[in-house]
N, CA, C and O atoms as a GROMACS GRO file, in nm:
protein
  484
    1MET      N    1  -1.436  -4.474  -1.406
    1MET     CA    2  -1.521  -4.357  -1.417
    1MET      C    3  -1.524  -4.280  -1.286
    1MET      O    4  -1.518  -4.157  -1.284
    2LYS      N    5  -1.533  -4.355  -1.176
    2LYS     CA    6  -1.538  -4.292  -1.045
    2LYS      C    7  -1.408  -4.219  -1.014
    2LYS      O    8  -1.410  -4.112  -0.953
    3SER      N    9  -1.294  -4.275  -1.057
    3SER     CA   10  -1.165  -4.211  -1.031
    3SER      C   11  -1.150  -4.083  -1.112
    3SER      O   12  -1.085  -3.989  -1.066
    4ILE      N   13  -1.207  -4.077  -1.230
    4ILE     CA   14  -1.202  -3.956  -1.311
    4ILE      C   15  -1.280  -3.845  -1.243
    4ILE      O   16  -1.235  -3.730  -1.239
    5LYS      N   17  -1.398  -3.877  -1.189
    5LYS     CA   18  -1.478  -3.778  -1.117
    5LYS      C   19  -1.401  -3.727  -0.996
    5LYS      O   20  -1.400  -3.607  -0.968
    6THR      N   21  -1.338  -3.817  -0.925
    6THR     CA   22  -1.262  -3.779  -0.806
    6THR      C   23  -1.148  -3.686  -0.844
    6THR      O   24  -1.124  -3.585  -0.777
    7ILE      N   25  -1.077  -3.718  -0.949
    7ILE     CA   26  -0.966  -3.635  -0.996
    7ILE      C   27  -1.017  -3.497  -1.038
    7ILE      O   28  -0.955  -3.396  -1.006
    8LEU      N   29  -1.129  -3.492  -1.108
    8LEU     CA   30  -1.186  -3.364  -1.148
    8LEU      C   31  -1.227  -3.279  -1.028
    8LEU      O   32  -1.204  -3.158  -1.026
    9VAL      N   33  -1.288  -3.342  -0.929
    9VAL     CA   34  -1.328  -3.270  -0.808
    9VAL      C   35  -1.206  -3.213  -0.738
    9VAL      O   36  -1.206  -3.098  -0.695
   10ILE      N   37  -1.102  -3.293  -0.726
   10ILE     CA   38  -0.979  -3.247  -0.661
   10ILE      C   39  -0.917  -3.132  -0.740
   10ILE      O   40  -0.871  -3.034  -0.681
   11ALA      N   41  -0.917  -3.144  -0.872
   11ALA     CA   42  -0.861  -3.038  -0.956
   11ALA      C   43  -0.938  -2.907  -0.939
   11ALA      O   44  -0.878  -2.800  -0.930
   12VAL      N   45  -1.070  -2.916  -0.935
   12VAL     CA   46  -1.152  -2.796  -0.917
   12VAL      C   47  -1.125  -2.731  -0.781
   12VAL      O   48  -1.115  -2.609  -0.771
   13ILE      N   49  -1.114  -2.813  -0.678
   13ILE     CA   50  -1.086  -2.761  -0.544
   13ILE      C   51  -0.950  -2.692  -0.541
   13ILE      O   52  -0.937  -2.582  -0.487
   14LEU      N   53  -0.849  -2.755  -0.599
   14LEU     CA   54  -0.716  -2.695  -0.601
   14LEU      C   55  -0.713  -2.564  -0.678
   14LEU      O   56  -0.649  -2.468  -0.636
   15LEU      N   57  -0.783  -2.560  -0.790
   15LEU     CA   58  -0.788  -2.436  -0.869
   15LEU      C   59  -0.858  -2.325  -0.793
   15LEU      O   60  -0.813  -2.210  -0.796
   16SER      N   61  -0.966  -2.356  -0.724
   16SER     CA   62  -1.038  -2.252  -0.650
   16SER      C   63  -0.954  -2.203  -0.532
   16SER      O   64  -0.957  -2.084  -0.500
   17LEU      N   65  -0.880  -2.291  -0.467
   17LEU     CA   66  -0.792  -2.249  -0.357
   17LEU      C   67  -0.681  -2.159  -0.408
   17LEU      O   68  -0.644  -2.062  -0.342
   18THR      N   69  -0.628  -2.189  -0.525
   18THR     CA   70  -0.524  -2.107  -0.585
   18THR      C   71  -0.576  -1.968  -0.615
   18THR      O   72  -0.507  -1.869  -0.590
   19ASN      N   73  -0.697  -1.959  -0.668
   19ASN     CA   74  -0.757  -1.828  -0.697
   19ASN      C   75  -0.777  -1.746  -0.572
   19ASN      O   76  -0.747  -1.627  -0.572
   20VAL      N   77  -0.826  -1.806  -0.466
   20VAL     CA   78  -0.849  -1.734  -0.341
   20VAL      C   79  -0.717  -1.682  -0.287
   20VAL      O   80  -0.709  -1.567  -0.244
   21THR      N   81  -0.614  -1.764  -0.288
   21THR     CA   82  -0.483  -1.723  -0.238
   21THR      C   83  -0.426  -1.610  -0.322
   21THR      O   84  -0.369  -1.515  -0.269
   22ALA      N   85  -0.441  -1.619  -0.452
   22ALA     CA   86  -0.388  -1.517  -0.541
   22ALA      C   87  -0.460  -1.383  -0.524
   22ALA      O   88  -0.400  -1.278  -0.547
   23GLN      N   89  -0.587  -1.385  -0.485
   23GLN     CA   90  -0.664  -1.262  -0.472
   23GLN      C   91  -0.633  -1.187  -0.343
   23GLN      O   92  -0.648  -1.064  -0.338
   24LYS      N   93  -0.590  -1.256  -0.242
   24LYS     CA   94  -0.561  -1.192  -0.114
   24LYS      C   95  -0.424  -1.127  -0.121
   24LYS      O   96  -0.323  -1.193  -0.146
   25LYS      N   97  -0.423  -0.997  -0.099
   25LYS     CA   98  -0.296  -0.927  -0.093
   25LYS      C   99  -0.260  -0.908   0.053
   25LYS      O  100  -0.344  -0.874   0.135
   26THR      N  101  -0.136  -0.928   0.082
   26THR     CA  102  -0.092  -0.906   0.218
   26THR      C  103  -0.073  -0.756   0.240
   26THR      O  104  -0.066  -0.678   0.145
   27LEU      N  105  -0.064  -0.718   0.365
   27LEU     CA  106  -0.038  -0.577   0.397
   27LEU      C  107   0.094  -0.532   0.335
   27LEU      O  108   0.107  -0.419   0.289
   28GLU      N  109   0.190  -0.623   0.335
   28GLU     CA  110   0.321  -0.589   0.277
   28GLU      C  111   0.310  -0.565   0.127
   28GLU      O  112   0.377  -0.476   0.074
   29ASP      N  113   0.228  -0.644   0.058
   29ASP     CA  114   0.208  -0.624  -0.085
   29ASP      C  115   0.145  -0.487  -0.112
   29ASP      O  116   0.189  -0.414  -0.202
   30LYS      N  117   0.043  -0.454  -0.034
   30LYS     CA  118  -0.022  -0.324  -0.050
   30LYS      C  119   0.075  -0.210  -0.020
   30LYS      O  120   0.077  -0.109  -0.091
   31ALA      N  121   0.154  -0.227   0.085
   31ALA     CA  122   0.252  -0.125   0.122
   31ALA      C  123   0.355  -0.108   0.011
   31ALA      O  124   0.392   0.005  -0.024
   32ASN      N  125   0.402  -0.219  -0.046
   32ASN     CA  126   0.499  -0.212  -0.155
   32ASN      C  127   0.442  -0.140  -0.276
   32ASN      O  128   0.512  -0.064  -0.342
   33GLU      N  129   0.314  -0.163  -0.306
   33GLU     CA  130   0.250  -0.095  -0.418
   33GLU      C  131   0.251   0.057  -0.396
   33GLU      O  132   0.278   0.133  -0.489
   34LYS      N  133   0.222   0.099  -0.275
   34LYS     CA  134   0.221   0.242  -0.243
   34LYS      C  135   0.361   0.301  -0.257
   34LYS      O  136   0.377   0.412  -0.309
   35ILE      N  137   0.461   0.229  -0.211
   35ILE     CA  138   0.598   0.277  -0.218
   35ILE      C  139   0.644   0.288  -0.364
   35ILE      O  140   0.711   0.383  -0.403
   36VAL      N  141   0.606   0.189  -0.445
   36VAL     CA  142   0.639   0.193  -0.588
   36VAL      C  143   0.572   0.315  -0.652
   36VAL      O  144   0.633   0.382  -0.735
   37GLN      N  145   0.448   0.343  -0.613
   37GLN     CA  146   0.376   0.459  -0.666
   37GLN      C  147   0.448   0.589  -0.628
   37GLN      O  148   0.466   0.678  -0.711
   38ILE      N  149   0.488   0.600  -0.503
   38ILE     CA  150   0.560   0.719  -0.456
   38ILE      C  151   0.691   0.734  -0.534
   38ILE      O  152   0.725   0.844  -0.578
   39ASP      N  153   0.762   0.625  -0.551
   39ASP     CA  154   0.888   0.628  -0.625
   39ASP      C  155   0.866   0.673  -0.770
   39ASP      O  156   0.945   0.751  -0.823
   40LYS      N  157   0.761   0.624  -0.832
   40LYS     CA  158   0.731   0.664  -0.971
   40LYS      C  159   0.700   0.813  -0.980
   40LYS      O  160   0.743   0.881  -1.073
   41PHE      N  161   0.625   0.864  -0.882
   41PHE     CA  162   0.595   1.007  -0.880
   41PHE      C  163   0.725   1.088  -0.872
   41PHE      O  164   0.744   1.183  -0.948
   42ILE      N  165   0.813   1.048  -0.781
   42ILE     CA  166   0.939   1.121  -0.764
   42ILE      C  167   1.023   1.115  -0.891
   42ILE      O  168   1.075   1.216  -0.937
   43ILE      N  169   1.036   0.995  -0.946
   43ILE     CA  170   1.117   0.977  -1.067
   43ILE      C  171   1.059   1.053  -1.186
   43ILE      O  172   1.133   1.098  -1.273
   44SER      N  173   0.927   1.067  -1.190
   44SER     CA  174   0.866   1.141  -1.301
   44SER      C  175   0.910   1.287  -1.302
   44SER      O  176   0.906   1.353  -1.406
   45GLU      N  177   0.951   1.337  -1.188
   45GLU     CA  178   1.000   1.475  -1.179
   45GLU      C  179   1.151   1.484  -1.198
   45GLU      O  180   1.202   1.580  -1.257
   46ASN      N  181   1.222   1.384  -1.148
   46ASN     CA  182   1.367   1.384  -1.159
   46ASN      C  183   1.417   1.241  -1.142
   46ASN      O  184   1.408   1.183  -1.034
   47GLU      N  185   1.470   1.184  -1.249
   47GLU     CA  186   1.515   1.045  -1.248
   47GLU      C  187   1.623   1.018  -1.143
   47GLU      O  188   1.637   0.906  -1.096
   48ASN      N  189   1.698   1.119  -1.108
   48ASN     CA  190   1.809   1.102  -1.014
   48ASN      C  191   1.763   1.099  -0.868
   48ASN      O  192   1.844   1.074  -0.778
   49LEU      N  193   1.636   1.124  -0.842
   49LEU     CA  194   1.587   1.132  -0.705
   49LEU      C  195   1.513   1.008  -0.659
   49LEU      O  196   1.450   1.010  -0.553
   50GLY      N  197   1.519   0.902  -0.735
   50GLY     CA  198   1.448   0.779  -0.697
   50GLY      C  199   1.484   0.731  -0.557
   50GLY      O  200   1.592   0.761  -0.506
   51LEU      N  201   1.394   0.656  -0.498
   51LEU     CA  202   1.414   0.607  -0.362
   51LEU      C  203   1.531   0.510  -0.356
   51LEU      O  204   1.550   0.428  -0.445
   52GLU      N  205   1.609   0.521  -0.249
   52GLU     CA  206   1.717   0.427  -0.224
   52GLU      C  207   1.659   0.309  -0.147
   52GLU      O  208   1.552   0.320  -0.088
   53GLU      N  209   1.730   0.197  -0.147
   53GLU     CA  210   1.681   0.076  -0.080
   53GLU      C  211   1.652   0.101   0.068
   53GLU      O  212   1.552   0.054   0.122
   54GLU      N  213   1.740   0.173   0.134
   54GLU     CA  214   1.721   0.202   0.276
   54GLU      C  215   1.592   0.283   0.299
   54GLU      O  216   1.519   0.259   0.395
   55GLN      N  217   1.566   0.377   0.210
   55GLN     CA  218   1.442   0.456   0.220
   55GLN      C  219   1.320   0.367   0.199
   55GLN      O  220   1.221   0.380   0.270
   56LYS      N  221   1.328   0.278   0.101
   56LYS     CA  222   1.218   0.188   0.073
   56LYS      C  223   1.188   0.099   0.194
   56LYS      O  224   1.072   0.076   0.227
   57GLU      N  225   1.292   0.050   0.259
   57GLU     CA  226   1.274  -0.035   0.377
   57GLU      C  227   1.207   0.041   0.490
   57GLU      O  228   1.115  -0.011   0.554
   58LYS      N  229   1.252   0.164   0.514
   58LYS     CA  230   1.192   0.246   0.620
   58LYS      C  231   1.046   0.276   0.587
   58LYS      O  232   0.959   0.267   0.673
   59MET      N  233   1.021   0.312   0.462
   59MET     CA  234   0.884   0.344   0.421
   59MET      C  235   0.794   0.222   0.429
   59MET      O  236   0.676   0.233   0.464
   60LEU      N  237   0.848   0.106   0.396
   60LEU     CA  238   0.772  -0.017   0.404
   60LEU      C  239   0.727  -0.042   0.548
   60LEU      O  240   0.612  -0.079   0.573
   61ALA      N  241   0.817  -0.023   0.642
   61ALA     CA  242   0.782  -0.043   0.783
   61ALA      C  243   0.672   0.055   0.826
   61ALA      O  244   0.576   0.015   0.892
   62TYR      N  245   0.686   0.182   0.788
   62TYR     CA  246   0.583   0.280   0.821
   62TYR      C  247   0.449   0.244   0.757
   62TYR      O  248   0.345   0.248   0.822
   63GLN      N  249   0.454   0.208   0.630
   63GLN     CA  250   0.332   0.180   0.555
   63GLN      C  251   0.259   0.057   0.609
   63GLN      O  252   0.137   0.059   0.622
   64VAL      N  253   0.332  -0.048   0.641
   64VAL     CA  254   0.270  -0.168   0.696
   64VAL      C  255   0.207  -0.136   0.831
   64VAL      O  256   0.095  -0.178   0.860
   65GLY      N  257   0.279  -0.061   0.913
   65GLY     CA  258   0.224  -0.020   1.043
   65GLY      C  259   0.098   0.062   1.028
   65GLY      O  260   0.002   0.044   1.102
   66MET      N  261   0.099   0.154   0.932
   66MET     CA  262  -0.018   0.237   0.908
   66MET      C  263  -0.136   0.153   0.860
   66MET      O  264  -0.249   0.174   0.906
   67LEU      N  265  -0.112   0.060   0.771
   67LEU     CA  266  -0.220  -0.024   0.721
   67LEU      C  267  -0.280  -0.110   0.832
   67LEU      O  268  -0.401  -0.136   0.834
   68LYS      N  269  -0.196  -0.154   0.925
   68LYS     CA  270  -0.247  -0.229   1.040
   68LYS      C  271  -0.337  -0.139   1.126
   68LYS      O  272  -0.442  -0.182   1.173
   69GLU      N  273  -0.294  -0.014   1.144
   69GLU     CA  274  -0.374   0.080   1.222
   69GLU      C  275  -0.506   0.111   1.152
   69GLU      O  276  -0.610   0.123   1.217
   70VAL      N  277  -0.503   0.126   1.020
   70VAL     CA  278  -0.625   0.150   0.943
   70VAL      C  279  -0.722   0.034   0.963
   70VAL      O  280  -0.841   0.056   0.987
   71LYS      N  281  -0.671  -0.086   0.952
   71LYS     CA  282  -0.754  -0.205   0.970
   71LYS      C  283  -0.816  -0.208   1.109
   71LYS      O  284  -0.933  -0.241   1.126
   72GLU      N  285  -0.736  -0.172   1.208
   72GLU     CA  286  -0.783  -0.170   1.346
   72GLU      C  287  -0.893  -0.064   1.366
   72GLU      O  288  -0.995  -0.091   1.430
   73ILE      N  289  -0.871   0.054   1.311
   73ILE     CA  290  -0.971   0.161   1.323
   73ILE      C  291  -1.102   0.120   1.257
   73ILE      O  292  -1.210   0.141   1.313
   74LYS      N  293  -1.092   0.061   1.139
   74LYS     CA  294  -1.213   0.020   1.067
   74LYS      C  295  -1.288  -0.092   1.137
   74LYS      O  296  -1.409  -0.108   1.117
   75SER      N  297  -1.218  -0.169   1.218
   75SER     CA  298  -1.283  -0.281   1.287
   75SER      C  299  -1.344  -0.240   1.422
   75SER      O  300  -1.405  -0.324   1.489
   76GLN      N  301  -1.328  -0.116   1.461
   76GLN     CA  302  -1.376  -0.071   1.592
   76GLN      C  303  -1.527  -0.047   1.597
   76GLN      O  304  -1.583  -0.028   1.705
   77GLY      N  305  -1.591  -0.047   1.483
   77GLY     CA  306  -1.736  -0.028   1.480
   77GLY      C  307  -1.777   0.116   1.511
   77GLY      O  308  -1.886   0.140   1.564
   78LEU      N  309  -1.692   0.210   1.479
   78LEU     CA  310  -1.723   0.351   1.501
   78LEU      C  311  -1.819   0.402   1.394
   78LEU      O  312  -1.839   0.338   1.291
   79SER      N  313  -1.876   0.518   1.419
   79SER     CA  314  -1.961   0.579   1.316
   79SER      C  315  -1.872   0.618   1.198
   79SER      O  316  -1.750   0.625   1.210
   80GLU      N  317  -1.935   0.644   1.086
   80GLU     CA  318  -1.860   0.680   0.966
   80GLU      C  319  -1.779   0.808   0.990
   80GLU      O  320  -1.664   0.818   0.948
   81GLU      N  321  -1.840   0.904   1.058
   81GLU     CA  322  -1.772   1.031   1.086
   81GLU      C  323  -1.652   1.012   1.179
   81GLU      O  324  -1.545   1.068   1.155
   82GLU      N  325  -1.671   0.932   1.285
   82GLU     CA  326  -1.560   0.906   1.378
   82GLU      C  327  -1.446   0.833   1.307
   82GLU      O  328  -1.328   0.862   1.331
   83THR      N  329  -1.482   0.740   1.222
   83THR     CA  330  -1.380   0.666   1.147
   83THR      C  331  -1.302   0.762   1.057
   83THR      O  332  -1.180   0.754   1.050
   84LYS      N  333  -1.374   0.852   0.987
   84LYS     CA  334  -1.307   0.949   0.899
   84LYS      C  335  -1.210   1.036   0.977
   84LYS      O  336  -1.098   1.061   0.932
   85VAL      N  337  -1.253   1.083   1.093
   85VAL     CA  338  -1.168   1.170   1.175
   85VAL      C  339  -1.042   1.097   1.219
   85VAL      O  340  -0.931   1.150   1.209
   86LYS      N  341  -1.058   0.973   1.266
   86LYS     CA  342  -0.942   0.895   1.312
   86LYS      C  343  -0.848   0.863   1.196
   86LYS      O  344  -0.726   0.871   1.210
   87LEU      N  345  -0.906   0.827   1.081
   87LEU     CA  346  -0.821   0.795   0.966
   87LEU      C  347  -0.747   0.918   0.916
   87LEU      O  348  -0.630   0.909   0.878
   88LYS      N  349  -0.814   1.032   0.914
   88LYS     CA  350  -0.749   1.156   0.870
   88LYS      C  351  -0.630   1.188   0.959
   88LYS      O  352  -0.523   1.226   0.910
   89ALA      N  353  -0.648   1.174   1.091
   89ALA     CA  354  -0.538   1.199   1.185
   89ALA      C  355  -0.424   1.100   1.163
   89ALA      O  356  -0.307   1.136   1.167
   90LEU      N  357  -0.460   0.975   1.138
   90LEU     CA  358  -0.360   0.872   1.114
   90LEU      C  359  -0.281   0.902   0.987
   90LEU      O  360  -0.158   0.894   0.988
   91TYR      N  361  -0.349   0.938   0.879
   91TYR     CA  362  -0.282   0.968   0.752
   91TYR      C  363  -0.189   1.088   0.767
   91TYR      O  364  -0.079   1.090   0.712
   92LYS      N  365  -0.233   1.188   0.842
   92LYS     CA  366  -0.151   1.307   0.863
   92LYS      C  367  -0.023   1.271   0.939
   92LYS      O  368   0.086   1.314   0.903
   93LYS      N  369  -0.039   1.190   1.044
   93LYS     CA  370   0.076   1.145   1.124
   93LYS      C  371   0.170   1.060   1.038
   93LYS      O  372   0.292   1.076   1.042
   94ALA      N  373   0.112   0.968   0.962
   94ALA     CA  374   0.192   0.878   0.878
   94ALA      C  375   0.267   0.957   0.772
   94ALA      O  376   0.382   0.927   0.742
   95TYR      N  377   0.200   1.058   0.714
   95TYR     CA  378   0.265   1.141   0.612
   95TYR      C  379   0.388   1.208   0.671
   95TYR      O  380   0.496   1.207   0.612
   96LYS      N  381   0.369   1.266   0.789
   96LYS     CA  382   0.480   1.336   0.852
   96LYS      C  383   0.596   1.241   0.882
   96LYS      O  384   0.712   1.272   0.854
   97GLU      N  385   0.564   1.125   0.937
   97GLU     CA  386   0.669   1.029   0.971
   97GLU      C  387   0.735   0.970   0.847
   97GLU      O  388   0.857   0.960   0.839
   98MET      N  389   0.652   0.931   0.751
   98MET     CA  390   0.704   0.858   0.637
   98MET      C  391   0.766   0.950   0.532
   98MET      O  392   0.879   0.927   0.488
   99ILE      N  393   0.696   1.053   0.493
   99ILE     CA  394   0.744   1.139   0.385
   99ILE      C  395   0.849   1.236   0.437
   99ILE      O  396   0.961   1.242   0.386
  100VAL      N  397   0.813   1.312   0.539
  100VAL     CA  398   0.905   1.413   0.591
  100VAL      C  399   1.023   1.347   0.663
  100VAL      O  400   1.135   1.397   0.657
  101GLY      N  401   0.997   1.236   0.730
  101GLY     CA  402   1.103   1.170   0.805
  101GLY      C  403   1.199   1.087   0.723
  101GLY      O  404   1.310   1.058   0.770
  102VAL      N  405   1.161   1.048   0.603
  102VAL     CA  406   1.244   0.956   0.524
  102VAL      C  407   1.299   1.021   0.397
  102VAL      O  408   1.414   0.999   0.361
  103LEU      N  409   1.217   1.101   0.330
  103LEU     CA  410   1.259   1.159   0.203
  103LEU      C  411   1.344   1.284   0.222
  103LEU      O  412   1.328   1.357   0.320
  104SER      N  413   1.435   1.307   0.129
  104SER     CA  414   1.512   1.430   0.128
  104SER      C  415   1.418   1.545   0.087
  104SER      O  416   1.309   1.522   0.035
  105LYS      N  417   1.462   1.667   0.109
  105LYS     CA  418   1.381   1.784   0.071
  105LYS      C  419   1.352   1.783  -0.079
  105LYS      O  420   1.241   1.814  -0.122
  106GLU      N  421   1.452   1.746  -0.158
  106GLU     CA  422   1.434   1.742  -0.304
  106GLU      C  423   1.330   1.638  -0.343
  106GLU      O  424   1.247   1.662  -0.431
  107GLN      N  425   1.335   1.523  -0.278
  107GLN     CA  426   1.237   1.418  -0.306
  107GLN      C  427   1.097   1.461  -0.264
  107GLN      O  428   1.000   1.433  -0.335
  108GLN      N  429   1.086   1.529  -0.152
  108GLN     CA  430   0.956   1.578  -0.106
  108GLN      C  431   0.896   1.676  -0.206
  108GLN      O  432   0.777   1.669  -0.237
  109ILE      N  433   0.979   1.766  -0.257
  109ILE     CA  434   0.933   1.865  -0.356
  109ILE      C  435   0.890   1.795  -0.484
  109ILE      O  436   0.786   1.827  -0.541
  110ALA      N  437   0.971   1.700  -0.530
  110ALA     CA  438   0.938   1.625  -0.652
  110ALA      C  439   0.807   1.549  -0.635
  110ALA      O  440   0.724   1.548  -0.727
  111LEU      N  441   0.787   1.487  -0.520
  111LEU     CA  442   0.663   1.412  -0.494
  111LEU      C  443   0.543   1.506  -0.495
  111LEU      O  444   0.440   1.476  -0.557
  112LYS      N  445   0.555   1.617  -0.426
  112LYS     CA  446   0.445   1.714  -0.419
  112LYS      C  447   0.410   1.768  -0.558
  112LYS      O  448   0.293   1.778  -0.594
  113THR      N  449   0.512   1.801  -0.636
  113THR     CA  450   0.491   1.854  -0.772
  113THR      C  451   0.422   1.750  -0.860
  113THR      O  452   0.328   1.782  -0.933
  114ALA      N  453   0.470   1.626  -0.855
  114ALA     CA  454   0.412   1.520  -0.938
  114ALA      C  455   0.269   1.491  -0.900
  114ALA      O  456   0.185   1.467  -0.987
  115LYS      N  457   0.238   1.494  -0.769
  115LYS     CA  458   0.101   1.470  -0.725
  115LYS      C  459   0.008   1.581  -0.774
  115LYS      O  460  -0.105   1.554  -0.816
  116LYS      N  461   0.055   1.705  -0.770
  116LYS     CA  462  -0.026   1.817  -0.819
  116LYS      C  463  -0.054   1.800  -0.968
  116LYS      O  464  -0.166   1.819  -1.013
  117LYS      N  465   0.048   1.764  -1.042
  117LYS     CA  466   0.032   1.744  -1.187
  117LYS      C  467  -0.068   1.632  -1.216
  117LYS      O  468  -0.148   1.643  -1.308
  118SER      N  469  -0.062   1.525  -1.136
  118SER     CA  470  -0.152   1.412  -1.162
  118SER      C  471  -0.297   1.448  -1.127
  118SER      O  472  -0.390   1.399  -1.192
  119LYS      N  473  -0.316   1.533  -1.028
  119LYS     CA  474  -0.453   1.576  -0.993
  119LYS      C  475  -0.510   1.669  -1.099
  119LYS      O  476  -0.630   1.668  -1.125
  120ASN      N  477  -0.425   1.749  -1.160
  120ASN     CA  478  -0.471   1.844  -1.261
  120ASN      C  479  -0.495   1.781  -1.397
  120ASN      O  480  -0.556   1.843  -1.484
  121SER      N  481  -0.446   1.658  -1.417
  121SER     CA  482  -0.466   1.594  -1.548
  121SER      C  483  -0.596   1.524  -1.558
  121SER      O  484  -0.628   1.465  -1.661
   0.00000   0.00000   0.00000
């Protein structure tokens, strides 16, 4: 009887650890989700303009770096307004580096058009 209780306790602990691990997304996972979203937007406008692997890799590096900076800014204990200002500047810089620096002009136009359509729906 005692061994059954021990086994049940161990099973419960293992299951709860698995759930905690599954719930935590890494920065890379979050970055990949964003890149997949960008790719879907572009493809929704023109199937031939999807992101190439090299573009995805570059965007992943930018996105992970940006997410690290976001985390750092949020941990600085700034006022809500100061945090908003810093994040807005970061997003603007990241957009320029990631979108303008990596995507072709056609991809940029497709992304912009798809985003406008999604906001209007």
